[in-house]
Biopython code that builds the backbone (N, CA, C, O; Angstrom):
import numpy as np
from Bio.PDB.StructureBuilder import StructureBuilder

atoms = [
    (1, "MET", "N", (83.870, 82.268, 89.891)),
    (1, "MET", "CA", (85.372, 82.842, 90.677)),
    (1, "MET", "C", (84.916, 82.677, 92.152)),
    (1, "MET", "O", (83.796, 82.998, 92.548)),
    (2, "ALA", "N", (86.052, 82.060, 93.049)),
    (2, "ALA", "CA", (86.349, 81.892, 94.582)),
    (2, "ALA", "C", (86.381, 83.185, 95.333)),
    (2, "ALA", "O", (87.099, 84.146, 95.056)),
    (3, "GLU", "N", (85.230, 83.070, 96.651)),
    (3, "GLU", "CA", (85.310, 84.409, 97.044)),
    (3, "GLU", "C", (86.474, 84.503, 98.186)),
    (3, "GLU", "O", (86.767, 83.607, 98.977)),
    (4, "ILE", "N", (87.047, 85.747, 98.091)),
    (4, "ILE", "CA", (88.340, 85.531, 99.311)),
    (4, "ILE", "C", (87.707, 85.841, 100.587)),
    (4, "ILE", "O", (86.848, 86.666, 100.897)),
    (5, "SER", "N", (88.498, 84.769, 101.393)),
    (5, "SER", "CA", (87.884, 85.096, 102.787)),
    (5, "SER", "C", (88.159, 85.886, 103.475)),
    (5, "SER", "O", (89.177, 86.420, 103.036)),
    (6, "GLN", "N", (87.647, 86.615, 104.939)),
    (6, "GLN", "CA", (88.149, 87.386, 105.580)),
    (6, "GLN", "C", (89.006, 87.273, 106.010)),
    (6, "GLN", "O", (89.501, 88.373, 105.762)),
    (7, "GLY", "N", (89.781, 86.713, 106.594)),
    (7, "GLY", "CA", (91.169, 86.257, 106.974)),
    (7, "GLY", "C", (92.103, 86.284, 106.110)),
    (7, "GLY", "O", (93.242, 86.483, 106.534)),
    (8, "THR", "N", (91.925, 86.123, 104.890)),
    (8, "THR", "CA", (93.120, 86.073, 103.450)),
    (8, "THR", "C", (93.008, 87.816, 103.218)),
    (8, "THR", "O", (93.996, 88.432, 102.818)),
    (9, "ILE", "N", (91.732, 88.506, 103.509)),
    (9, "ILE", "CA", (91.809, 89.867, 103.148)),
    (9, "ILE", "C", (92.525, 90.627, 104.097)),
    (9, "ILE", "O", (93.446, 91.258, 103.579)),
    (10, "ASN", "N", (92.405, 90.779, 105.347)),
    (10, "ASN", "CA", (92.824, 90.575, 106.445)),
    (10, "ASN", "C", (94.764, 90.787, 105.729)),
    (10, "ASN", "O", (95.513, 91.733, 105.486)),
    (11, "ARG", "N", (94.810, 89.628, 105.666)),
    (11, "ARG", "CA", (96.527, 89.585, 105.885)),
    (11, "ARG", "C", (96.893, 90.077, 104.366)),
    (11, "ARG", "O", (98.068, 90.445, 104.370)),
    (12, "ILE", "N", (96.417, 90.188, 103.320)),
    (12, "ILE", "CA", (96.386, 91.106, 102.389)),
    (12, "ILE", "C", (96.910, 92.406, 102.728)),
    (12, "ILE", "O", (98.023, 92.875, 102.486)),
    (13, "VAL", "N", (95.721, 93.013, 103.450)),
    (13, "VAL", "CA", (95.670, 94.337, 103.838)),
    (13, "VAL", "C", (97.320, 94.491, 104.840)),
    (13, "VAL", "O", (98.082, 95.451, 104.728)),
    (14, "GLN", "N", (97.515, 93.464, 105.634)),
    (14, "GLN", "CA", (98.602, 93.695, 106.681)),
    (14, "GLN", "C", (99.799, 93.654, 105.632)),
    (14, "GLN", "O", (100.413, 94.720, 105.652)),
    (15, "CYS", "N", (100.447, 92.484, 104.474)),
    (15, "CYS", "CA", (101.139, 92.877, 103.623)),
    (15, "CYS", "C", (101.228, 94.221, 102.809)),
    (15, "CYS", "O", (102.377, 94.534, 102.498)),
    (16, "TYR", "N", (100.409, 94.917, 102.481)),
    (16, "TYR", "CA", (100.232, 95.759, 101.790)),
    (16, "TYR", "C", (100.770, 96.827, 102.825)),
    (16, "TYR", "O", (101.742, 97.536, 102.562)),
    (17, "GLN", "N", (99.933, 96.913, 104.267)),
    (17, "GLN", "CA", (100.774, 97.897, 105.317)),
    (17, "GLN", "C", (102.304, 97.850, 105.725)),
    (17, "GLN", "O", (102.955, 98.827, 106.094)),
    (18, "GLU", "N", (102.731, 96.657, 105.607)),
    (18, "GLU", "CA", (103.969, 96.356, 105.777)),
    (18, "GLU", "C", (104.998, 96.696, 104.744)),
    (18, "GLU", "O", (106.127, 97.092, 105.032)),
    (19, "LEU", "N", (104.636, 96.554, 103.756)),
    (19, "LEU", "CA", (105.434, 97.112, 102.254)),
    (19, "LEU", "C", (105.217, 98.280, 102.364)),
    (19, "LEU", "O", (106.372, 98.705, 102.383)),
    (20, "VAL", "N", (104.562, 99.169, 102.455)),
    (20, "VAL", "CA", (104.717, 100.395, 102.679)),
    (20, "VAL", "C", (105.398, 100.894, 103.309)),
    (20, "VAL", "O", (106.119, 101.819, 102.934)),
    (21, "ARG", "N", (105.365, 100.422, 104.458)),
    (21, "ARG", "CA", (106.452, 101.021, 105.619)),
    (21, "ARG", "C", (107.975, 100.814, 105.368)),
    (21, "ARG", "O", (108.867, 101.576, 105.742)),
    (22, "ILE", "N", (108.166, 99.322, 104.475)),
    (22, "ILE", "CA", (109.331, 99.106, 104.069)),
    (22, "ILE", "C", (109.803, 100.374, 103.106)),
    (22, "ILE", "O", (110.910, 100.912, 103.103)),
    (23, "ILE", "N", (108.632, 100.702, 102.277)),
    (23, "ILE", "CA", (109.191, 101.209, 100.904)),
    (23, "ILE", "C", (109.445, 102.984, 101.741)),
    (23, "ILE", "O", (110.278, 103.741, 101.242)),
    (24, "ASN", "N", (108.705, 103.383, 102.869)),
    (24, "ASN", "CA", (108.541, 104.321, 103.294)),
    (24, "ASN", "C", (109.979, 104.577, 104.506)),
    (24, "ASN", "O", (110.252, 105.636, 105.070)),
    (25, "LEU", "N", (110.565, 103.513, 104.612)),
    (25, "LEU", "CA", (111.613, 103.724, 105.807)),
    (25, "LEU", "C", (113.062, 103.711, 104.823)),
    (25, "LEU", "O", (114.177, 104.168, 105.073)),
    (26, "ALA", "N", (112.598, 103.065, 103.741)),
    (26, "ALA", "CA", (113.933, 102.594, 102.701)),
    (26, "ALA", "C", (114.251, 103.824, 101.994)),
    (26, "ALA", "O", (115.456, 104.064, 101.919)),
    (27, "LYS", "N", (113.334, 104.795, 101.373)),
    (27, "LYS", "CA", (113.706, 105.872, 100.990)),
    (27, "LYS", "C", (113.569, 107.265, 102.179)),
    (27, "LYS", "O", (114.106, 108.354, 101.974)),
    (28, "SER", "N", (112.953, 107.021, 103.100)),
    (28, "SER", "CA", (113.240, 108.367, 103.814)),
    (28, "SER", "C", (115.047, 108.079, 104.281)),
    (28, "SER", "O", (115.891, 108.940, 104.035)),
    (29, "THR", "N", (115.333, 107.002, 104.837)),
    (29, "THR", "CA", (116.555, 106.720, 104.978)),
    (29, "THR", "C", (117.707, 106.975, 104.140)),
    (29, "THR", "O", (118.859, 107.281, 104.449)),
    (30, "GLU", "N", (117.105, 106.769, 102.905)),
    (30, "GLU", "CA", (117.864, 107.135, 101.981)),
    (30, "GLU", "C", (118.391, 108.417, 101.461)),
    (30, "GLU", "O", (119.455, 108.747, 100.938)),
    (31, "TYR", "N", (116.857, 109.277, 101.905)),
    (31, "TYR", "CA", (117.211, 110.796, 101.649)),
    (31, "TYR", "C", (117.850, 111.045, 102.716)),
    (31, "TYR", "O", (118.760, 111.781, 102.337)),
    (32, "LYS", "N", (117.974, 110.863, 104.069)),
    (32, "LYS", "CA", (118.247, 111.392, 105.047)),
    (32, "LYS", "C", (120.125, 111.200, 105.008)),
    (32, "LYS", "O", (120.928, 112.001, 105.487)),
    (33, "LEU", "N", (120.419, 110.007, 104.349)),
    (33, "LEU", "CA", (121.752, 109.546, 104.262)),
    (33, "LEU", "C", (122.350, 110.825, 103.266)),
    (33, "LEU", "O", (123.051, 111.768, 103.632)),
    (34, "PHE", "N", (121.898, 110.567, 102.064)),
    (34, "PHE", "CA", (121.628, 111.395, 101.100)),
    (34, "PHE", "C", (122.147, 113.118, 101.477)),
    (34, "PHE", "O", (123.194, 113.717, 101.231)),
    (35, "ASP", "N", (121.011, 113.485, 102.102)),
    (35, "ASP", "CA", (120.944, 114.989, 102.499)),
    (35, "ASP", "C", (122.098, 115.009, 103.876)),
    (35, "ASP", "O", (122.090, 116.115, 104.415)),
    (36, "GLU", "N", (122.837, 114.248, 104.376)),
    (36, "GLU", "CA", (123.656, 114.658, 105.294)),
    (36, "GLU", "C", (124.899, 114.217, 104.980)),
    (36, "GLU", "O", (125.656, 114.507, 105.907)),
    (37, "TYR", "N", (125.582, 113.530, 103.918)),
    (37, "TYR", "CA", (126.635, 112.856, 103.775)),
    (37, "TYR", "C", (126.724, 112.979, 102.250)),
    (37, "TYR", "O", (127.774, 112.486, 101.836)),
    (38, "ASN", "N", (125.733, 113.621, 101.036)),
    (38, "ASN", "CA", (125.440, 113.442, 99.889)),
    (38, "ASN", "C", (125.935, 112.100, 99.423)),
    (38, "ASN", "O", (125.796, 111.217, 100.269)),
    (39, "GLU", "N", (126.632, 111.627, 97.964)),
    (39, "GLU", "CA", (126.687, 110.645, 97.474)),
    (39, "GLU", "C", (128.394, 110.556, 97.372)),
    (39, "GLU", "O", (128.951, 111.175, 96.465)),
    (40, "THR", "N", (129.168, 109.780, 98.316)),
    (40, "THR", "CA", (130.709, 109.818, 98.376)),
    (40, "THR", "C", (130.685, 107.944, 98.175)),
    (40, "THR", "O", (129.769, 107.124, 98.112)),
    (41, "GLN", "N", (132.288, 107.838, 98.121)),
    (41, "GLN", "CA", (132.774, 106.737, 97.923)),
    (41, "GLN", "C", (132.052, 105.649, 99.462)),
    (41, "GLN", "O", (131.761, 104.453, 99.418)),
    (42, "ALA", "N", (131.968, 106.372, 100.386)),
    (42, "ALA", "CA", (131.501, 105.899, 101.792)),
    (42, "ALA", "C", (130.114, 105.443, 101.854)),
    (42, "ALA", "O", (129.763, 104.349, 102.296)),
    (43, "THR", "N", (129.359, 106.335, 101.391)),
    (43, "THR", "CA", (127.674, 106.281, 100.860)),
    (43, "THR", "C", (127.345, 105.167, 99.980)),
    (43, "THR", "O", (126.561, 104.261, 100.264)),
    (44, "ILE", "N", (128.106, 105.315, 98.710)),
    (44, "ILE", "CA", (127.222, 105.061, 97.485)),
    (44, "ILE", "C", (126.761, 103.453, 97.715)),
    (44, "ILE", "O", (125.669, 103.255, 97.182)),
    (45, "ASN", "N", (127.208, 102.485, 98.246)),
    (45, "ASN", "CA", (127.009, 101.316, 98.707)),
    (45, "ASN", "C", (125.559, 101.128, 99.616)),
    (45, "ASN", "O", (124.661, 100.346, 99.306)),
    (46, "ASP", "N", (125.555, 101.828, 100.539)),
    (46, "ASP", "CA", (124.461, 101.757, 101.258)),
    (46, "ASP", "C", (123.038, 102.382, 100.795)),
    (46, "ASP", "O", (121.906, 102.082, 101.177)),
    (47, "LEU", "N", (123.460, 103.344, 99.852)),
    (47, "LEU", "CA", (122.439, 104.400, 98.856)),
    (47, "LEU", "C", (121.862, 103.219, 98.066)),
    (47, "LEU", "O", (120.736, 102.755, 98.244)),
    (48, "ASN", "N", (122.705, 102.816, 97.231)),
    (48, "ASN", "CA", (122.157, 101.633, 96.216)),
    (48, "ASN", "C", (121.521, 100.600, 97.093)),
    (48, "ASN", "O", (120.376, 100.228, 96.837)),
    (49, "ALA", "N", (122.160, 100.127, 98.076)),
    (49, "ALA", "CA", (121.344, 99.184, 99.057)),
    (49, "ALA", "C", (119.730, 99.597, 99.416)),
    (49, "ALA", "O", (118.718, 98.935, 99.185)),
    (50, "LEU", "N", (119.843, 100.779, 99.990)),
    (50, "LEU", "CA", (118.495, 101.357, 100.298)),
    (50, "LEU", "C", (117.165, 101.416, 99.075)),
    (50, "LEU", "O", (115.949, 101.247, 99.166)),
    (51, "SER", "N", (118.132, 101.757, 97.876)),
    (51, "SER", "CA", (117.196, 102.112, 96.494)),
    (51, "SER", "C", (116.728, 100.507, 96.438)),
    (51, "SER", "O", (115.552, 100.251, 96.696)),
    (52, "THR", "N", (117.443, 99.676, 96.177)),
    (52, "THR", "CA", (117.265, 98.146, 96.021)),
    (52, "THR", "C", (116.599, 97.649, 96.879)),
    (52, "THR", "O", (116.140, 96.620, 96.382)),
    (53, "VAL", "N", (116.192, 97.771, 98.080)),
    (53, "VAL", "CA", (115.337, 97.351, 99.139)),
    (53, "VAL", "C", (113.942, 98.461, 98.959)),
    (53, "VAL", "O", (112.920, 98.045, 99.505)),
    (54, "ALA", "N", (113.854, 99.493, 98.415)),
    (54, "ALA", "CA", (112.378, 99.593, 98.058)),
    (54, "ALA", "C", (112.085, 99.705, 96.811)),
    (54, "ALA", "O", (111.047, 100.328, 96.586)),
    (55, "THR", "N", (112.711, 99.271, 95.838)),
    (55, "THR", "CA", (112.317, 98.788, 94.468)),
    (55, "THR", "C", (112.213, 97.165, 94.437)),
    (55, "THR", "O", (111.634, 96.658, 93.476)),
    (56, "ASP", "N", (112.780, 96.293, 95.505)),
    (56, "ASP", "CA", (112.258, 95.264, 95.713)),
    (56, "ASP", "C", (110.973, 95.158, 96.497)),
    (56, "ASP", "O", (110.309, 94.135, 96.330)),
    (57, "ALA", "N", (110.528, 96.100, 97.346)),
    (57, "ALA", "CA", (109.658, 95.904, 98.261)),
    (57, "ALA", "C", (108.427, 96.572, 97.009)),
    (57, "ALA", "O", (107.371, 96.020, 96.702)),
    (58, "THR", "N", (108.897, 97.733, 96.522)),
    (58, "THR", "CA", (107.261, 98.058, 95.352)),
    (58, "THR", "C", (107.343, 97.174, 94.310)),
    (58, "THR", "O", (106.349, 97.083, 93.590)),
    (59, "ASP", "N", (108.292, 96.509, 94.069)),
    (59, "ASP", "CA", (108.181, 95.295, 92.914)),
    (59, "ASP", "C", (106.338, 94.461, 93.611)),
    (59, "ASP", "O", (105.185, 94.657, 93.225)),
    (60, "ASN", "N", (106.973, 93.450, 94.858)),
    (60, "ASN", "CA", (106.356, 93.016, 95.666)),
    (60, "ASN", "C", (104.961, 93.460, 95.551)),
    (60, "ASN", "O", (104.112, 92.849, 94.901)),
    (61, "PHE", "N", (104.716, 94.741, 96.325)),
    (61, "PHE", "CA", (103.414, 95.618, 95.959)),
    (61, "PHE", "C", (103.187, 95.298, 94.806)),
    (61, "PHE", "O", (102.300, 94.447, 94.731)),
    (62, "THR", "N", (103.687, 95.672, 93.679)),
    (62, "THR", "CA", (102.929, 95.413, 92.420)),
    (62, "THR", "C", (102.621, 94.093, 91.978)),
    (62, "THR", "O", (101.947, 94.041, 90.949)),
    (63, "ARG", "N", (102.976, 92.939, 92.542)),
    (63, "ARG", "CA", (103.083, 91.735, 91.930)),
    (63, "ARG", "C", (102.090, 91.246, 93.226)),
    (63, "ARG", "O", (101.715, 90.083, 93.084)),
    (64, "LEU", "N", (101.641, 91.849, 94.345)),
    (64, "LEU", "CA", (100.610, 91.235, 95.087)),
    (64, "LEU", "C", (99.198, 91.758, 94.583)),
    (64, "LEU", "O", (98.206, 91.030, 94.583)),
    (65, "ASN", "N", (99.186, 93.184, 94.120)),
    (65, "ASN", "CA", (98.236, 93.767, 93.214)),
    (65, "ASN", "C", (97.580, 92.754, 92.278)),
    (65, "ASN", "O", (96.430, 92.328, 92.177)),
    (66, "THR", "N", (98.660, 92.536, 91.665)),
    (66, "THR", "CA", (98.275, 91.595, 90.088)),
    (66, "THR", "C", (97.676, 90.342, 90.707)),
    (66, "THR", "O", (96.600, 89.975, 90.234)),
    (67, "ILE", "N", (98.180, 89.675, 91.634)),
    (67, "ILE", "CA", (97.454, 88.417, 92.247)),
    (67, "ILE", "C", (96.245, 88.340, 92.957)),
    (67, "ILE", "O", (95.461, 87.431, 93.229)),
    (68, "ILE", "N", (96.316, 89.626, 93.198)),
    (68, "ILE", "CA", (94.792, 89.826, 94.137)),
    (68, "ILE", "C", (93.636, 90.050, 93.166)),
    (68, "ILE", "O", (92.474, 89.693, 93.360)),
    (69, "LEU", "N", (94.178, 90.782, 91.943)),
    (69, "LEU", "CA", (93.357, 91.090, 90.732)),
    (69, "LEU", "C", (93.258, 90.297, 90.016)),
    (69, "LEU", "O", (92.599, 90.470, 88.991)),
]
sb = StructureBuilder()
sb.init_structure("model")
sb.init_model(0)
sb.init_chain("A")
sb.init_seg("    ")
for serial, (resi, resn, name, xyz) in enumerate(atoms, 1):
    if name == "N":
        sb.init_residue(resn, " ", resi, " ")
    sb.init_atom(name, np.array(xyz, "f"), 0.0, 1.0, " ", f" {name:<3s}", serial, name[0])
structure = sb.get_structure()
Protein backbone atom coordinates (compact mmCIF):
# COMPACT_ATOMS: atom_id res chain seq x y z
CA MET A 1 0.00 0.00 0.00
CA ALA A 2 1.32 3.41 -0.95
CA GLU A 3 1.80 6.06 1.69
CA ILE A 4 -0.26 9.21 1.34
CA SER A 5 1.93 12.30 1.24
CA GLN A 6 1.52 15.06 3.82
CA GLY A 7 0.49 17.48 1.07
CA THR A 8 -2.31 15.15 0.01
CA ILE A 9 -3.41 14.68 3.63
CA ASN A 10 -3.51 18.46 4.09
CA ARG A 11 -5.62 18.85 0.95
CA ILE A 12 -8.00 16.11 2.11
CA VAL A 13 -8.45 17.86 5.46
CA GLN A 14 -9.17 21.12 3.61
CA CYS A 15 -11.78 19.34 1.49
CA TYR A 16 -13.43 17.88 4.60
CA GLN A 17 -13.52 21.31 6.23
CA GLU A 18 -14.97 22.95 3.12
CA LEU A 19 -17.65 20.28 2.78
CA VAL A 20 -18.62 20.66 6.45
CA ARG A 21 -18.87 24.44 6.00
CA ILE A 22 -21.06 23.98 2.91
CA ILE A 23 -23.34 21.53 4.72
CA ASN A 24 -23.58 23.79 7.76
CA LEU A 25 -24.32 26.91 5.73
CA ALA A 26 -26.93 25.20 3.55
CA LYS A 27 -28.74 23.60 6.49
CA SER A 28 -28.64 26.72 8.68
CA THR A 29 -29.87 28.89 5.80
CA GLU A 30 -32.62 26.37 5.07
CA TYR A 31 -33.66 26.44 8.74
CA LYS A 32 -33.67 30.25 8.89
CA LEU A 33 -35.71 30.52 5.69
CA PHE A 34 -38.22 27.96 6.93
CA ASP A 35 -38.37 29.50 10.40
CA GLU A 36 -39.01 32.99 9.08
CA TYR A 37 -41.24 32.31 6.08
CA ASN A 38 -42.41 28.70 6.48
CA GLU A 39 -42.90 26.44 3.49
CA THR A 40 -44.88 28.40 0.92
CA GLN A 41 -45.07 28.59 -2.85
CA ALA A 42 -42.55 31.42 -2.67
CA THR A 43 -39.99 29.49 -0.60
CA ILE A 44 -40.41 25.85 -1.68
CA ASN A 45 -37.92 26.04 -4.56
CA ASP A 46 -35.29 27.72 -2.39
CA LEU A 47 -35.80 25.23 0.44
CA ASN A 48 -35.46 22.35 -2.01
CA ALA A 49 -32.33 23.87 -3.54
CA LEU A 50 -30.71 24.31 -0.14
CA SER A 51 -31.61 20.74 0.79
CA THR A 52 -30.06 19.52 -2.46
CA VAL A 53 -26.85 21.45 -1.79
CA ALA A 54 -26.56 19.87 1.66
CA THR A 55 -27.30 16.40 0.28
CA ASP A 56 -24.76 16.76 -2.54
CA ALA A 57 -22.08 17.97 -0.14
CA THR A 58 -22.86 15.09 2.24
CA ASP A 59 -22.57 12.63 -0.65
CA ASN A 60 -19.22 14.14 -1.62
CA PHE A 61 -18.05 13.89 2.00
CA THR A 62 -18.99 10.21 2.00
CA ARG A 63 -17.28 9.59 -1.35
CA LEU A 64 -14.10 11.27 -0.14
CA ASN A 65 -14.19 9.16 2.99
CA THR A 66 -14.57 5.99 0.91
CA ILE A 67 -11.68 6.95 -1.36
CA ILE A 68 -9.41 7.64 1.61
CA LEU A 69 -10.17 4.30 3.24
